[in-house]
N, C-alpha and C positions, 0 to 999 in steps of 0.2 A: 492525505499525505499518499495513500496507497494509490489515486488518480495521478497526483503530480510525478510518482516513481512508474509509470508504466509509457508504453509506447504510443496509447493513445493520445494522451497529452502532446506529445511532440506532433503528433499527426493534425490534431486539432487546431495547435498554434502555427503550423504552416497554411492549413485551409482558411484559418481567420485572415492570416496575412494575404494569402492570395485572393480572397474575396474583398478585400480592402482595394487592392490593387485593380482589379476588373471593376468594381463600383466605381472608385475614384477616375479611373481612365474614362468611364461611360459618362459620368456627371459632368467629369470638366470639358468633355466635348462637347456636351449640349450646352454648357454655360459659355464655352468659347464661341458657339454658334452665333449666340444672341449677343449684337452689339452693345445694347443697355448693361447686360449682364458681364462680360469678356472685360474685367477690369483687373488693374493690380491687387486689390484686396482679397478679390477672390484665389488669385493665384499665392498670395501671402498665406492665407488660409490652408491653401494644399500644402505649402513648404513645411506651414508648423506642425500640419497632422503628419505629415511624411519623417519629420524629424521625432516625432513621439513615438512613431512606429519604431523606427532604427533603434531609440533608446528603450523601448520596451522589450526588443527581440534580445538587447544586450542585457537586459535587466533578468530576463527570462533565462537566457543560457550561462549565466554568472553563477547560478546555483548549482550545488553539486547533489540534486535530487536524483539523476539518472545513474543508478549502481547496477542495473541490471544485467549489463555484459561487460565486459572488460575491453573489449575492442570498441564501445562507445566512447571509452575515455579519450581514446585518441580522436575521434570525430569531433566530441564535445570543444576539447580545449583547441584544437583546430578551427572549429568555428566560430569560438570565443574570440581568439586572435583573428579572423578573419574580419567579425564585427568590429573590431578595435581598430584596423587598419581602414575600413570603408568609414567608420565616423569620422576619422581624422581626413580622409580623401574629401569627405562633404564638407567639414567645416572650411578646408582649402578653397574648394569649389566655390562657395557663397560669396567669397571675396570678390573672385575675377567674374564670376555672374552678375553679382551687384554692380561692380565697376563699368562693365560694358554694358551694361542694361539689356542682358538676355532676359526678357520675362516671357518665361515660356515654361507653362504647367508641366510639359513633356519631360523636363530635364530631370525633377525630382522624381516623378513616377519611372521613369525609364533607369534612374540608380536604383530604385528599390528593386525593379524589377531584375537587374544584375544582382543583388543582394540576396535576393530568393533565390534567383538559379545557383549562387555560389553555396546556400545553405543546403539546396535539396541534393547538390551534387555530393556531398559527403554522406548523405544518407541513402544512395543510389543502390541497389543491388541486383540488379539485373541491365541489360545492354539496353533494351528498349527504353527504359528511363533515362538512362545516361545519354542515349540521343535524343531525347525530346527536350532534358535540360540544358543541354549543350546549345541546341538548337533556339531555346529560349535566351540563354545571354548573349549568342551570336546577333539574333535578331537585334537586341538591344546596342551592342556595340555598331551593328550597321549604320542604326541612326546615329547614335552619339559622334561617329566618325565624319557624317557630313551635316553636323546639328548647326553648325556656324555658317548657316546657309548665304550670307552676303560675301563669302571667301570662296572664290573659285578653287581654290586648293584644298578647300574644306570638302568641297562637293567631289572632287575629284579623288581625294582621299576615302569618302565613303563607298564611290561607284567601285575602285579597286578592291577594297575589301570585302566589299559584296561579293563581287565576281570570284574572288579567290576562296573566299569563305564558303561558297556556294557549291564550288567544284570540291573544296576539300568534305563538306558534308555528304556528298554521295561516297565519295572514297572511304568515308567512316562509315555509312550504312552499308555499304558491300563488304566491308571487314568483319560487320558483326553479323551480317548473313552467311558467310563462309563458315564463322564458327559455329552456328547454329547447324548447318548442313552437315558440319562433320561431327557435332557431338548432341545435337539434339535437344539444347538446352541454352536459355538465354539468361538464368538466374547465377549470381555470384556462387551461392551456397553449394549449389549443384556440380558447379565446375570446380571448386575446390575439392570435391571428393572424388573426382575422377583424375585416372593417371593421363597425362597428355603424352600421347603419341605421334611421333612424328609423321604429318601428311600433308600434302600439296595445297589442301584447301585449309586446314589449318595455320601451317607456315604463311600462304598468302594474306589469312586474315588478319593474322597479327602483326603483318608486316603494312598492312594498311592502316590499322590502327595507331601504329606507332609514327606513321606519317602524318595522320592528323592530328594526333596529340603534340608532335614535333611541332607542326604548323602554328597550334594554339598557343604554345609557350613561346614560338619566336625563335626557335633554333636553327641553324644552317644544317641544310642547304635549302630549308623550307622556310627563308627568312626575308623572302620578297617584299612580301606587303609591308614589313616592319617599319623602314623608315620613313616610305610616304606617308602611311598614316599617321605616323609621330608628328613629321611636319607639317602635314596639311592638317591635322584636328587643331580643335578648340585646346588651349594649354590643360584647360582643367580635365578632358577628356583624354589627352595625352597622360595625364596621373593615375586615371582610370586605369588605362591599357597599361602601363607600367606596374601597377601595383595590385590591382583587384585579382585578376585571374590567375596569377601566378602559384600562391599559395594552393588553393584546391585543386589545381591541374596538376602540380606536382604531387601532393596527396593521391590524388587519384592513379596518376602513373606508378607510384609505389605501391598501393595497393592491389594494381592488376597486375602488375608482372611480378612483384615479390611473394604474395600468395596464390594468383590464380595460375601463373605462367612459370611456375618454378623449374619446371621441369624443362623449359626453354631456356634456360639461363646462358648458357653457352652462345646462343644465337643473339639475345635481345642485349646482353652486356657488350657484345662486339659494336652493335648497334649504337648502343648509347656512346660508346667510346670516340666511334667514328664521327657522329654529330657532336660530340664536345669538343674534338679538336678541329671542326670544320669551325664551329661558334667561336672558339678562341681564336683560330686565324683569322676569318673576317672581321670579326669584332675590332681584332687587334690591328689589320693593317688597312683596312679600308677607312677607318676613323681617321687616319692620318691625311685623307684628301678632302676631308668635310670642312665646309665655309660656313654652316649654319649650326647654331647651337643644340636645337631638337634633332636633329640627324646625326651629330657628335653621341647624342644620349642615348639614340637610338641603337647606335653600334655598342656602346659601352651596356648597354642590357643585354645585346646578344652574347656578347665576350662574358657577361657573368651568367647567362644561362647556360652557357657551356661549362663554368666551373661547377653550377649545382648539378648537370648531368654526370658529373664524375661521382658523385655522393652514390649513383646507381650502379656503378661500374663494379666497387668492390664488394657489395652485396653481404655487408657485415654491420654489426650492431654499432662499430664507432663509425662507419660511413652514414649510418642512418642518422646517428647523432649529428654528425657534420652536416649532413644534408638540412635539418629541420633547423639547426642553428644559424645556418648561412640562409634559409628562409625566412626566418624571423627578423632577422638583425639586417639582411639586405633590406626588406620591405621598410624597415622603419628610415634608414639612410635615404631611399628611393624618397620617401616624403619628405623628409628633410631637405634634399635637394631641391625639390619642387616647391617647398615652401620658398625656398631664398627667390625661385623662379616667377613664382605667383606674386611675391612681394614689390618683384621688380615690376613685372607687369601692372601693377596695381598703383606704384607709386609713381612711376615715369609715364609722360605722355605716350610712347610708343614702344613697345616691349623691344629691345636687342636682338632681334634676330638673327643676325649675323655674328660672327666670332669678332670682327675687325669693329663693332658697334661698342665691346667693352672694353677698347683700348681707354687708359685713363680712369678707368672704374675705381681701382683701388686708390689713387689719390685722392678722390673726393668721398669717398665712403669706405675710409679703412677699418672701422668696427664690424660692418656688416661684412666686409670683404674677408675678415679673418675667419668669420663663421664659416663663408662659402667655401674659402681654401681647404679649411680644415674637412670639410667635407668631400671635396675631391681628392683629398690625400688618403681620406678614409677608403673610399670606393675603390682608390686604386691599390688599397692593401698597405699602405706604409704603417709601421709600429709607432706606439703603442695603441693605435685609433682602433675602432670596432671592426673595420674591413679587414685587417690583418688576421685578425682571431679567427675569420670564416674561413679565409682562404687556407690558413693554416691549419685548421682543423681535418680540410677536405684533402690536403695534400697528406696529412699525416697518416690518413687512414689508406691512402693509395700505398702509402711504404708499408704500413701492417700487412697489405697484402701481396708485397713484393712486385709491386706495379712502379719498378724504378724507373724504366724509360718513360712510362707516360707522364710521372710526377718531373721528371727531368725537361719533358718537352712543355708540360704547362707552366713550370717556372718561368722558361726562356719566354714563351707567348705574354705570360704576365708581367713580365719585366718590359719587354718591348711595349706592352700596351699601355705602360705608366707613362709613354712620353706625348701621348697629346693630353694626358689631363695636366703634365707639366707645360705643355705647350699653351694650354689654355689660360694657367696661373700667371705664364710669361707675358700674354697678352694683356691681362687684367694689370698688373703692376709694372712691366717693363717696358711695354712695347709705346712707342711714340703716340701721344695721344693724339686725336684727332680736334677740330677746334671746337666744337660740342661734345663737350665730356657727359657721360650718363651719370645724372645727379639724381639721389633719392631724397624726397621730402615727403611728408604725410602730416597732415592737421588732425586726423583721428587714429587712433588705433586701430589695426585691425586682426582677425585670427591669425593669421600667417606668422606675424611677429611672435604671438605667444608660442605657436607650435614651433618654429624655427629657433626659439631661444631655449625652450625645453629640451629639444631634440639637439640643440649644439652642446647642452652641458651633458647629454648622454653620450655624445660622440667622443668629446674630451676625454671624460672621465669613464669611458668604459670599462677600465679595470676594476672599478667598484662595484659595476652592474653586471659583470660579465657573469658570475657566480648565478644570479636569478635566470640568466637565458640558459646556462648550462643545466641546470635544474630543469628546468622546462623542457629541454630538449631530452634529456634523460628520462624523465617520465614518460614521456610519448615514445621513447625508444622501448622501453621496457614493456609498456604496454602492446606493443607489436610483438616484441620476441619474449 
């Protein structure tokens, strides 16, 4: 038990996870090169063992063996929630991968590389490790974006994301270098003991780091890549982009600026509120002109990113609780939304890419659409659904810190943003149907049905489950403050 209650056990777990991925990548490459061995049976073995790895890591982090540091409580619970989201995303993606016959062993290995990078980013204690781990995750996402190689849109999305991401990675490295030139340290513990003084190098380094992290979470005005990548990527990959990176990057943003750069509060709080307003405005207004479903969801994600950034502005325990609450509930709502979309892609012959393809959908699939509409209402912030409580807590934290103008502006933008959700509901139920209505039918059960059914109950009866999420947010907030 003493070994289980040590950092060495954690490091050994990550080493074994990393060595498995390297060995699996090397072994699968050799098997894939041999025609007599490259068959779906071998790929199926890799899939099963990858699932075993995922659940082993979840089982490992589900125990409370690690009590050596109060700050580890935040990392451990965040990692457990991240693994829970990752397992749901993996279960949903398997339906679409099997349906579209994407028999590629790289899909599962890249997913595990993404999971490993997310877990390691919580443990990072210096800027060099942060850069290496972000690059590991970025390389996986570059390949993911262009994974559906028979689609020219997917290749275009991967190329655009690679070019933008490479430039941003250079800026991130420059930012870390400027901070090192000024302070002579790269570890977080050393930086937390130093008193920040205003200097051009330090100011420029923090600006570059902020720019890069805003790019990674897809907030305006660094959102250029989001819509093209969401639209061109495989639907399962769009799910990964929407769910997996955000909890980890938001937690990293919080730890970096609330603990290391607190002396620069006046500067970075202004940067957060400007980016938040831009994200809300871009997500609310540009979504009006979208004619495709995934581009509409991309602008919706940008708008919600702006809402989450408001949790950084107040810089108080109440805003931190609202931030954690919003990230957890919004991650589950996003998974529920994509569960419905993946079910549509698996059940219908052609996925309804354009909004006009959804006309008449409500008349032929009423029960299915009831859940879909409730998800849209929840993401829009309609009471008493789950999304309403997220936005309410964020706005309440702003009012507690006397940000009355910001709260009013956000309420106006959020109200305007409800229009495109209502427009989508109008298309589904009230628009004049096309000759060929979208009809869903299935001869076998798929995991998307189970996940969507469970989270439909969670969304509709969120008042019953809200105490659990509130306790989870408060416990993480107390561990930090």
